[in-house]
VOMARLO-528799 format. One record per residue: x, y, z of N, C-alpha, C in turn; residue in three letters; residue number from 1. Coordinates in steps of 0.1 Angstrom, whole numbers, padded with zeros to 4 digits. Each point is the difference from the previous one (the first is absolute). Example, Ala and Ser with C-alpha at 12.3 -4.5 7.8 and 13.67 -1.06 7.14 Angstrom:
VOMARLO-528799
<pt n_c1="0132" n_c2="-0057" n_c3="0078" ca_c1="-0009" ca_c2="0012" ca_c3="0000" c_c1="0009" c_c2="0012" c_c3="0000" aa="ALA" i="1"/>
<pt n_c1="-0004" n_c2="0011" n_c3="-0007" ca_c1="0009" ca_c2="0011" ca_c3="0000" c_c1="-0008" c_c2="0011" c_c3="0008" aa="SER" i="2"/>
//
This chain:
VOMARLO-528799
<pt n_c1="0008" n_c2="-0012" n_c3="0000" ca_c1="-0008" ca_c2="0012" ca_c3="0000" c_c1="0009" c_c2="0012" c_c3="0000" aa="MET" i="1"/>
<pt n_c1="-0002" n_c2="0009" n_c3="-0009" ca_c1="0007" ca_c2="0013" ca_c3="-0001" c_c1="-0008" c_c2="0011" c_c3="0007" aa="ILE" i="2"/>
<pt n_c1="0007" n_c2="0007" n_c3="0009" ca_c1="-0006" ca_c2="0011" ca_c3="0007" c_c1="0005" c_c2="0013" c_c3="-0005" aa="MET" i="3"/>
<pt n_c1="-0009" n_c2="0010" n_c3="0001" ca_c1="0004" ca_c2="0014" ca_c3="-0004" c_c1="0008" c_c2="0005" c_c3="0012" aa="THR" i="4"/>
<pt n_c1="0007" n_c2="0011" n_c3="-0003" ca_c1="0008" ca_c2="0007" ca_c3="0010" c_c1="-0009" c_c2="0004" c_c3="0012" aa="MET" i="5"/>
<pt n_c1="-0012" n_c2="0005" n_c3="-0003" ca_c1="-0009" ca_c2="0004" ca_c3="0010" c_c1="-0005" c_c2="-0011" c_c3="0009" aa="THR" i="6"/>
<pt n_c1="-0002" n_c2="-0012" n_c3="-0007" ca_c1="-0004" ca_c2="-0012" ca_c3="0008" c_c1="0011" c_c2="-0004" c_c3="0009" aa="GLU" i="7"/>
<pt n_c1="0013" n_c2="0000" n_c3="-0005" ca_c1="0011" ca_c2="-0004" ca_c3="0008" c_c1="0002" c_c2="0010" c_c3="0012" aa="VAL" i="8"/>
<pt n_c1="-0001" n_c2="0013" n_c3="-0003" ca_c1="0001" ca_c2="0010" ca_c3="0011" c_c1="-0011" c_c2="-0002" c_c3="0010" aa="ARG" i="9"/>
<pt n_c1="-0012" n_c2="-0002" n_c3="-0004" ca_c1="-0011" ca_c2="-0002" ca_c3="0010" c_c1="0002" c_c2="-0012" c_c3="0008" aa="ASN" i="10"/>
<pt n_c1="0005" n_c2="-0011" n_c3="-0006" ca_c1="0002" ca_c2="-0012" ca_c3="0008" c_c1="0011" c_c2="0002" c_c3="0010" aa="ARG" i="11"/>
<pt n_c1="0011" n_c2="0006" n_c3="-0005" ca_c1="0011" ca_c2="0003" ca_c3="0010" c_c1="-0004" c_c2="0009" c_c3="0011" aa="LEU" i="12"/>
<pt n_c1="-0008" n_c2="0010" n_c3="-0003" ca_c1="-0005" ca_c2="0009" ca_c3="0011" c_c1="-0008" c_c2="-0008" c_c3="0010" aa="VAL" i="13"/>
<pt n_c1="-0009" n_c2="-0008" n_c3="-0005" ca_c1="-0008" ca_c2="-0009" ca_c3="0008" c_c1="0008" c_c2="-0009" c_c3="0009" aa="PHE" i="14"/>
<pt n_c1="0011" n_c2="-0006" n_c3="-0005" ca_c1="0008" ca_c2="-0008" ca_c3="0007" c_c1="0008" c_c2="0007" c_c3="0011" aa="GLU" i="15"/>
<pt n_c1="0004" n_c2="0013" n_c3="-0004" ca_c1="0007" ca_c2="0008" ca_c3="0010" c_c1="-0009" c_c2="0004" c_c3="0012" aa="MET" i="16"/>
<pt n_c1="-0012" n_c2="0003" n_c3="-0003" ca_c1="-0010" ca_c2="0003" ca_c3="0010" c_c1="-0002" c_c2="-0012" c_c3="0009" aa="ILE" i="17"/>
<pt n_c1="-0001" n_c2="-0012" n_c3="-0006" ca_c1="-0002" ca_c2="-0012" ca_c3="0008" c_c1="0012" c_c2="-0003" c_c3="0009" aa="GLN" i="18"/>
<pt n_c1="0012" n_c2="0002" n_c3="-0006" ca_c1="0013" ca_c2="-0002" ca_c3="0007" c_c1="0002" c_c2="0009" c_c3="0012" aa="LEU" i="19"/>
<pt n_c1="-0003" n_c2="0013" n_c3="-0002" ca_c1="0003" ca_c2="0010" ca_c3="0010" c_c1="-0012" c_c2="0003" c_c3="0009" aa="THR" i="20"/>
<pt n_c1="-0012" n_c2="-0002" n_c3="-0005" ca_c1="-0012" ca_c2="0003" ca_c3="0008" c_c1="-0002" c_c2="0015" c_c3="0000" aa="GLY" i="21"/>
<pt n_c1="0006" n_c2="0008" n_c3="-0009" ca_c1="-0001" ca_c2="0014" ca_c3="0000" c_c1="-0008" c_c2="0005" c_c3="-0013" aa="HIS" i="22"/>
<pt n_c1="-0013" n_c2="-0001" n_c3="0001" ca_c1="-0009" ca_c2="0004" ca_c3="-0011" c_c1="0001" c_c2="0015" c_c3="-0003" aa="PHE" i="23"/>
<pt n_c1="0003" n_c2="0008" n_c3="0010" ca_c1="0001" ca_c2="0014" ca_c3="-0002" c_c1="0012" c_c2="0004" c_c3="-0009" aa="GLU" i="24"/>
<pt n_c1="0010" n_c2="-0009" n_c3="-0002" ca_c1="0011" ca_c2="0003" ca_c3="-0008" c_c1="-0002" c_c2="-0005" c_c3="-0015" aa="ASP" i="25"/>
<pt n_c1="-0012" n_c2="-0003" n_c3="-0003" ca_c1="-0002" ca_c2="-0006" ca_c3="-0014" c_c1="0005" c_c2="0010" c_c3="-0011" aa="GLN" i="26"/>
<pt n_c1="-0003" n_c2="0013" n_c3="0002" ca_c1="0004" ca_c2="0009" ca_c3="-0011" c_c1="0015" c_c2="0001" c_c3="-0001" aa="GLU" i="27"/>
<pt n_c1="0007" n_c2="-0001" n_c3="0011" ca_c1="0015" ca_c2="0000" ca_c3="0000" c_c1="0005" c_c2="-0013" c_c3="-0007" aa="ILE" i="28"/>
<pt n_c1="-0006" n_c2="-0011" n_c3="0003" ca_c1="0004" ca_c2="-0013" ca_c3="-0006" c_c1="-0002" c_c2="0001" c_c3="-0015" aa="TYR" i="29"/>
<pt n_c1="-0011" n_c2="0006" n_c3="-0004" ca_c1="-0003" ca_c2="0001" ca_c3="-0015" c_c1="0011" c_c2="0008" c_c3="-0007" aa="GLN" i="30"/>
<pt n_c1="0004" n_c2="0011" n_c3="0006" ca_c1="0010" ca_c2="0009" ca_c3="-0005" c_c1="0013" c_c2="-0008" c_c3="-0002" aa="ILE" i="31"/>
<pt n_c1="0005" n_c2="-0006" n_c3="0011" ca_c1="0013" ca_c2="-0007" ca_c3="0000" c_c1="-0001" c_c2="-0012" c_c3="-0010" aa="TYR" i="32"/>
<pt n_c1="-0010" n_c2="-0007" n_c3="0000" ca_c1="-0001" ca_c2="-0012" ca_c3="-0009" c_c1="-0001" c_c2="0005" c_c3="-0015" aa="ILE" i="33"/>
<pt n_c1="-0007" n_c2="0010" n_c3="-0002" ca_c1="-0001" ca_c2="0006" ca_c3="-0014" c_c1="0013" c_c2="0004" c_c3="-0005" aa="GLN" i="34"/>
<pt n_c1="0008" n_c2="0007" n_c3="0009" ca_c1="0013" ca_c2="0005" ca_c3="-0004" c_c1="0009" c_c2="-0012" c_c3="-0003" aa="ARG" i="35"/>
<pt n_c1="0000" n_c2="-0010" n_c3="0009" ca_c1="0008" ca_c2="-0012" ca_c3="-0002" c_c1="-0003" c_c2="-0007" c_c3="-0013" aa="ALA" i="36"/>
<pt n_c1="-0013" n_c2="-0001" n_c3="-0004" ca_c1="-0004" ca_c2="-0006" ca_c3="-0012" c_c1="0005" c_c2="0008" c_c3="-0012" aa="LEU" i="37"/>
<pt n_c1="-0002" n_c2="0013" n_c3="0000" ca_c1="0003" ca_c2="0008" ca_c3="-0011" c_c1="0015" c_c2="0002" c_c3="-0002" aa="VAL" i="38"/>
<pt n_c1="0008" n_c2="0002" n_c3="0010" ca_c1="0014" ca_c2="0002" ca_c3="-0002" c_c1="0009" c_c2="-0012" c_c3="0002" aa="ILE" i="39"/>
<pt n_c1="-0006" n_c2="-0011" n_c3="0004" ca_c1="0007" ca_c2="-0012" ca_c3="0002" c_c1="0006" c_c2="-0001" c_c3="0014" aa="GLY" i="40"/>
<pt n_c1="-0001" n_c2="-0012" n_c3="0006" ca_c1="0004" ca_c2="-0002" ca_c3="0014" c_c1="0015" c_c2="0004" c_c3="0002" aa="MET" i="41"/>
<pt n_c1="0008" n_c2="-0003" n_c3="-0010" ca_c1="0015" ca_c2="0003" ca_c3="0002" c_c1="0003" c_c2="0014" c_c3="0002" aa="GLU" i="42"/>
<pt n_c1="-0009" n_c2="0009" n_c3="-0005" ca_c1="0002" ca_c2="0014" ca_c3="0001" c_c1="-0009" c_c2="0007" c_c3="0011" aa="HIS" i="43"/>
<pt n_c1="-0008" n_c2="-0008" n_c3="0007" ca_c1="-0010" ca_c2="0006" ca_c3="0009" c_c1="0007" c_c2="0004" c_c3="0013" aa="PHE" i="44"/>
<pt n_c1="-0003" n_c2="0012" n_c3="0004" ca_c1="0005" ca_c2="0005" ca_c3="0013" c_c1="-0012" c_c2="0007" c_c3="0006" aa="ASN" i="45"/>
<pt n_c1="-0005" n_c2="-0005" n_c3="0012" ca_c1="-0011" ca_c2="0006" ca_c3="0006" c_c1="0002" c_c2="0014" c_c3="0004" aa="PRO" i="46"/>
<pt n_c1="0012" n_c2="0005" n_c3="0002" ca_c1="0003" ca_c2="0013" ca_c3="0004" c_c1="0001" c_c2="0010" c_c3="-0012" aa="ASP" i="47"/>
<pt n_c1="0000" n_c2="-0005" n_c3="-0012" ca_c1="0000" ca_c2="0008" ca_c3="-0012" c_c1="-0012" c_c2="0008" c_c3="-0001" aa="GLN" i="48"/>
<pt n_c1="0002" n_c2="0013" n_c3="-0002" ca_c1="-0012" ca_c2="0009" ca_c3="-0002" c_c1="-0002" c_c2="0003" c_c3="-0014" aa="GLU" i="49"/>
<pt n_c1="-0013" n_c2="-0001" n_c3="-0004" ca_c1="-0004" ca_c2="0004" ca_c3="-0014" c_c1="0002" c_c2="0015" c_c3="-0001" aa="GLU" i="50"/>
<pt n_c1="0003" n_c2="0004" n_c3="-0013" ca_c1="0001" ca_c2="0014" ca_c3="-0003" c_c1="-0012" c_c2="0003" c_c3="-0008" aa="LEU" i="51"/>
<pt n_c1="-0007" n_c2="0011" n_c3="0004" ca_c1="-0013" ca_c2="0004" ca_c3="-0007" c_c1="0003" c_c2="0013" c_c3="-0008" aa="ILE" i="52"/>
<pt n_c1="-0003" n_c2="-0001" n_c3="-0013" ca_c1="0002" ca_c2="0012" ca_c3="-0008" c_c1="-0014" c_c2="0007" c_c3="-0001" aa="ALA" i="53"/>
<pt n_c1="0000" n_c2="0013" n_c3="0001" ca_c1="-0012" ca_c2="0008" ca_c3="0000" c_c1="0001" c_c2="0011" c_c3="-0011" aa="LEU" i="54"/>
<pt n_c1="-0011" n_c2="0003" n_c3="-0007" ca_c1="0000" ca_c2="0010" ca_c3="-0010" c_c1="-0001" c_c2="0014" c_c3="0007" aa="ASN" i="55"/>
<pt n_c1="-0001" n_c2="0011" n_c3="-0008" ca_c1="0000" ca_c2="0013" ca_c3="0007" c_c1="-0013" c_c2="0003" c_c3="0008" aa="ASP" i="56"/>
<pt n_c1="-0010" n_c2="-0008" n_c3="-0002" ca_c1="-0013" ca_c2="0001" ca_c3="0008" c_c1="0001" c_c2="-0008" c_c3="0012" aa="ASN" i="57"/>
<pt n_c1="0011" n_c2="-0007" n_c3="0003" ca_c1="0001" ca_c2="-0009" ca_c3="0012" c_c1="-0007" c_c2="-0013" c_c3="-0002" aa="GLY" i="58"/>
<pt n_c1="-0003" n_c2="-0004" n_c3="-0012" ca_c1="-0007" ca_c2="-0013" ca_c3="-0003" c_c1="0011" c_c2="-0011" c_c3="-0003" aa="VAL" i="59"/>
<pt n_c1="-0001" n_c2="-0011" n_c3="0007" ca_c1="0009" ca_c2="-0011" ca_c3="-0003" c_c1="-0001" c_c2="-0005" c_c3="-0014" aa="GLU" i="60"/>
<pt n_c1="0012" n_c2="0000" n_c3="-0006" ca_c1="0001" ca_c2="-0005" ca_c3="-0014" c_c1="0007" c_c2="-0013" c_c3="-0002" aa="VAL" i="61"/>
<pt n_c1="0008" n_c2="-0004" n_c3="0010" ca_c1="0007" ca_c2="-0013" ca_c3="-0001" c_c1="0007" c_c2="-0003" c_c3="0014" aa="ALA" i="62"/>
<pt n_c1="0003" n_c2="-0012" n_c3="0001" ca_c1="0008" ca_c2="-0005" ca_c3="0012" c_c1="0012" c_c2="-0008" c_c3="-0005" aa="ARG" i="63"/>
<pt n_c1="0011" n_c2="0002" n_c3="0007" ca_c1="0013" ca_c2="-0006" ca_c3="-0004" c_c1="0006" c_c2="-0007" c_c3="0012" aa="TYR" i="64"/>
<pt n_c1="0007" n_c2="-0011" n_c3="-0003" ca_c1="0007" ca_c2="-0007" ca_c3="0011" c_c1="0011" c_c2="0007" c_c3="0006" aa="ARG" i="65"/>
<pt n_c1="0006" n_c2="0009" n_c3="-0008" ca_c1="0012" ca_c2="0007" ca_c3="0005" c_c1="0002" c_c2="0014" c_c3="-0008" aa="SER" i="66"/>
<pt n_c1="0008" n_c2="0008" n_c3="0006" ca_c1="0004" ca_c2="0012" ca_c3="-0007" c_c1="0006" c_c2="-0003" c_c3="-0014" aa="VAL" i="67"/>
<pt n_c1="0009" n_c2="-0010" n_c3="0000" ca_c1="0006" ca_c2="-0004" ca_c3="-0012" c_c1="-0010" c_c2="-0004" c_c3="-0011" aa="THR" i="68"/>
<pt n_c1="-0010" n_c2="-0008" n_c3="0003" ca_c1="-0010" ca_c2="-0003" ca_c3="-0009" c_c1="-0008" c_c2="0012" c_c3="-0005" aa="GLU" i="69"/>
<pt n_c1="-0004" n_c2="0009" n_c3="0009" ca_c1="-0007" ca_c2="0012" ca_c3="-0004" c_c1="0009" c_c2="0008" c_c3="-0009" aa="ALA" i="70"/>
<pt n_c1="0012" n_c2="0002" n_c3="0003" ca_c1="0010" ca_c2="0007" ca_c3="-0008" c_c1="0000" c_c2="-0005" c_c3="-0014" aa="SER" i="71"/>
<pt n_c1="0002" n_c2="-0013" n_c3="-0002" ca_c1="0001" ca_c2="-0006" ca_c3="-0013" c_c1="-0013" c_c2="0002" c_c3="-0008" aa="LYS" i="72"/>
<pt n_c1="-0011" n_c2="-0003" n_c3="0006" ca_c1="-0013" ca_c2="0000" ca_c3="-0007" c_c1="-0005" c_c2="0014" c_c3="-0003" aa="LYS" i="73"/>
<pt n_c1="0003" n_c2="0010" n_c3="0008" ca_c1="-0004" ca_c2="0014" ca_c3="-0002" c_c1="0010" c_c2="0009" c_c3="-0007" aa="LEU" i="74"/>
<pt n_c1="0013" n_c2="-0005" n_c3="-0001" ca_c1="0010" ca_c2="0008" ca_c3="-0006" c_c1="0004" c_c2="0012" c_c3="0009" aa="GLY" i="75"/>
<pt n_c1="-0001" n_c2="-0002" n_c3="0013" ca_c1="0004" ca_c2="0010" ca_c3="0010" c_c1="0012" c_c2="-0005" c_c3="0008" aa="VAL" i="76"/>
<pt n_c1="0010" n_c2="0008" n_c3="0002" ca_c1="0012" ca_c2="-0005" ca_c3="0007" c_c1="-0004" c_c2="-0003" c_c3="0015" aa="THR" i="77"/>
<pt n_c1="0008" n_c2="-0010" n_c3="0005" ca_c1="-0002" ca_c2="-0004" ca_c3="0014" c_c1="0002" c_c2="0012" c_c3="0009" aa="ARG" i="78"/>
<pt n_c1="0010" n_c2="0008" n_c3="-0003" ca_c1="0002" ca_c2="0012" ca_c3="0009" c_c1="-0012" c_c2="0009" c_c3="0000" aa="GLN" i="79"/>
<pt n_c1="-0006" n_c2="0002" n_c3="-0011" ca_c1="-0012" ca_c2="0009" ca_c3="-0001" c_c1="-0011" c_c2="-0006" c_c3="0009" aa="SER" i="80"/>
<pt n_c1="-0002" n_c2="-0013" n_c3="-0001" ca_c1="-0011" ca_c2="-0007" ca_c3="0008" c_c1="0004" c_c2="0002" c_c3="0015" aa="ILE" i="81"/>
<pt n_c1="0013" n_c2="-0003" n_c3="0003" ca_c1="0004" ca_c2="0001" ca_c3="0014" c_c1="-0002" c_c2="0014" c_c3="0006" aa="ASP" i="82"/>
<pt n_c1="0002" n_c2="0011" n_c3="-0009" ca_c1="-0002" ca_c2="0013" ca_c3="0005" c_c1="-0015" c_c2="0003" c_c3="0003" aa="LYS" i="83"/>
<pt n_c1="-0008" n_c2="-0006" n_c3="-0008" ca_c1="-0015" ca_c2="0002" ca_c3="0002" c_c1="-0004" c_c2="-0007" c_c3="0013" aa="VAL" i="84"/>
<pt n_c1="0006" n_c2="-0012" n_c3="0002" ca_c1="-0004" ca_c2="-0008" ca_c3="0012" c_c1="0006" c_c2="0007" c_c3="0013" aa="LEU" i="85"/>
<pt n_c1="0011" n_c2="0007" n_c3="-0001" ca_c1="0005" ca_c2="0006" ca_c3="0011" c_c1="-0005" c_c2="0015" c_c3="0002" aa="SER" i="86"/>
<pt n_c1="-0008" n_c2="0004" n_c3="-0009" ca_c1="-0007" ca_c2="0013" ca_c3="0001" c_c1="0008" c_c2="0012" c_c3="-0005" aa="GLY" i="87"/>
<pt n_c1="0011" n_c2="-0003" n_c3="-0007" ca_c1="0009" ca_c2="0011" ca_c3="-0006" c_c1="-0008" c_c2="0006" c_c3="-0012" aa="ILE" i="88"/>
<pt n_c1="-0005" n_c2="-0009" n_c3="-0008" ca_c1="-0008" ca_c2="0004" ca_c3="-0012" c_c1="-0014" c_c2="-0005" c_c3="0001" aa="ASN" i="89"/>
<pt n_c1="-0009" n_c2="0008" n_c3="-0006" ca_c1="-0014" ca_c2="-0004" ca_c3="0000" c_c1="-0004" c_c2="-0011" c_c3="-0010" aa="HIS" i="90"/>
<pt n_c1="0007" n_c2="0000" n_c3="-0011" ca_c1="-0003" ca_c2="-0010" ca_c3="-0010" c_c1="0012" c_c2="-0002" c_c3="-0009" aa="SER" i="91"/>
<pt n_c1="-0001" n_c2="-0011" n_c3="-0008" ca_c1="0010" ca_c2="-0003" ca_c3="-0010" c_c1="-0007" c_c2="-0005" c_c3="-0013" aa="ALA" i="92"/>
<pt n_c1="0002" n_c2="0007" n_c3="-0011" ca_c1="-0006" ca_c2="-0003" ca_c3="-0013" c_c1="-0015" c_c2="-0001" c_c3="0002" aa="LYS" i="93"/>
<pt n_c1="-0006" n_c2="0009" n_c3="0008" ca_c1="-0015" ca_c2="0000" ca_c3="0001" c_c1="-0006" c_c2="-0010" c_c3="0010" aa="GLY" i="94"/>
<pt n_c1="0009" n_c2="-0007" n_c3="0007" ca_c1="-0005" ca_c2="-0010" ca_c3="0010" c_c1="0005" c_c2="0004" c_c3="0014" aa="HIS" i="95"/>
<pt n_c1="-0008" n_c2="-0002" n_c3="0010" ca_c1="0005" ca_c2="0000" ca_c3="0013" c_c1="0000" c_c2="-0015" c_c3="0005" aa="SER" i="96"/>
<pt n_c1="0007" n_c2="-0002" n_c3="0011" ca_c1="0002" ca_c2="-0014" ca_c3="0004" c_c1="-0002" c_c2="-0001" c_c3="0015" aa="PHE" i="97"/>
<pt n_c1="-0005" n_c2="-0011" n_c3="0005" ca_c1="0000" ca_c2="-0003" ca_c3="0014" c_c1="0001" c_c2="-0015" c_c3="0002" aa="ARG" i="98"/>
<pt n_c1="0005" n_c2="-0004" n_c3="0012" ca_c1="0000" ca_c2="-0014" ca_c3="0003" c_c1="-0013" c_c2="-0005" c_c3="0005" aa="LYS" i="99"/>
<pt n_c1="-0004" n_c2="-0012" n_c3="-0003" ca_c1="-0012" ca_c2="-0005" ca_c3="0005" c_c1="0001" c_c2="-0003" c_c3="0014" aa="ALA" i="100"/>
<pt n_c1="-0010" n_c2="0003" n_c3="0008" ca_c1="0000" ca_c2="-0003" ca_c3="0014" c_c1="-0006" c_c2="-0014" c_c3="0002" aa="ASN" i="101"/>
<pt n_c1="0008" n_c2="-0010" n_c3="0003" ca_c1="-0004" ca_c2="-0013" ca_c3="0002" c_c1="0004" c_c2="-0005" c_c3="0014" aa="ILE" i="102"/>
<pt n_c1="-0009" n_c2="-0004" n_c3="0007" ca_c1="0003" ca_c2="-0005" ca_c3="0014" c_c1="0009" c_c2="-0013" c_c3="-0001" aa="ASN" i="103"/>
<pt n_c1="0012" n_c2="0000" n_c3="0004" ca_c1="0009" ca_c2="-0011" ca_c3="-0001" c_c1="0001" c_c2="-0008" c_c3="0012" aa="THR" i="104"/>
<pt n_c1="-0009" n_c2="0002" n_c3="0010" ca_c1="0001" ca_c2="-0007" ca_c3="0013" c_c1="-0010" c_c2="-0011" c_c3="0001" aa="SER" i="105"/>
<pt n_c1="0003" n_c2="-0010" n_c3="-0008" ca_c1="-0008" ca_c2="-0012" ca_c3="0000" c_c1="0005" c_c2="-0009" c_c3="0012" aa="ILE" i="106"/>
<pt n_c1="-0009" n_c2="-0004" n_c3="0008" ca_c1="0003" ca_c2="-0009" ca_c3="0011" c_c1="-0005" c_c2="-0014" c_c3="-0003" aa="ASN" i="107"/>
<pt n_c1="0009" n_c2="-0009" n_c3="-0002" ca_c1="-0004" ca_c2="-0014" ca_c3="-0004" c_c1="-0001" c_c2="-0009" c_c3="0012" aa="THR" i="108"/>
<pt n_c1="0002" n_c2="0006" n_c3="0012" ca_c1="-0001" ca_c2="-0008" ca_c3="0012" c_c1="-0015" c_c2="-0002" c_c3="0003" aa="ASP" i="109"/>
<pt n_c1="-0004" n_c2="-0012" n_c3="0004" ca_c1="-0014" ca_c2="-0002" ca_c3="0003" c_c1="-0002" c_c2="-0003" c_c3="0015" aa="SER" i="110"/>
//
């Protein structure tokens, strides 16, 4: 039986909830598992923060795994993105950037 990525994610989330007994952490589990499936387990780091690119109206236009990925895909230098993130500049090539706020404190103790 072939499962879609969504089916795999949902099953893994369900198993995590059963394992930990922490139903309230379901959304966090979904985020971590989705990241692991998309970028591959060998590159997964739960402390990695997604980078969100916003247009001039503050609307999210894309998410990237890293500053390097955003730089390559948008044609913006890493230094320019870093300056926006640190507050030195407001934007770079029409985009502002921010780190995604993801709670990384998953407690797997039951």
